[in-house]
C-alpha angles and dihedrals in degrees: 000000000000093000092049091049091049094049093047091047092048096053091042091052094046092047091049093048091044090055089058090045090052091051097046102031106025099039097243122158119277086245086082086074093069098064087034092060091044091052090050090052089048089051092053092048094048091056090058087063092067113107100235131129092218127044093214093059091048090051094045092051090047090061095077093049090048092053091050092047090050090054089051090049090051090053104039104028102030096033096229113134112228115241126222092270091056090050095045090048091051091049092051093050091049089053088054089050091052091049092050095046100039104031116118114263129205112246 
């Protein structure tokens, strides 16, 4: 469930932020802000579904998923193929996510 929540949150956040980008940088109508705000609210809600005892740890682990989702967005939505540095960076952040989520914790 955690992975699904993180993936959903990542794409909701990216879509919400992209709506603002489209309005400010691409000259789209301000109506883009309505679904953008809804996506950002969905993002915040999705992160509450993560099974973590501390919000900060849930958000920190989410970072790696977000970076990877942003690279996928770059590729599939914006049509720019990621280079090796994009892919290496995403892999490094996912390693950090795994350490945060799976590391042993004191009881």
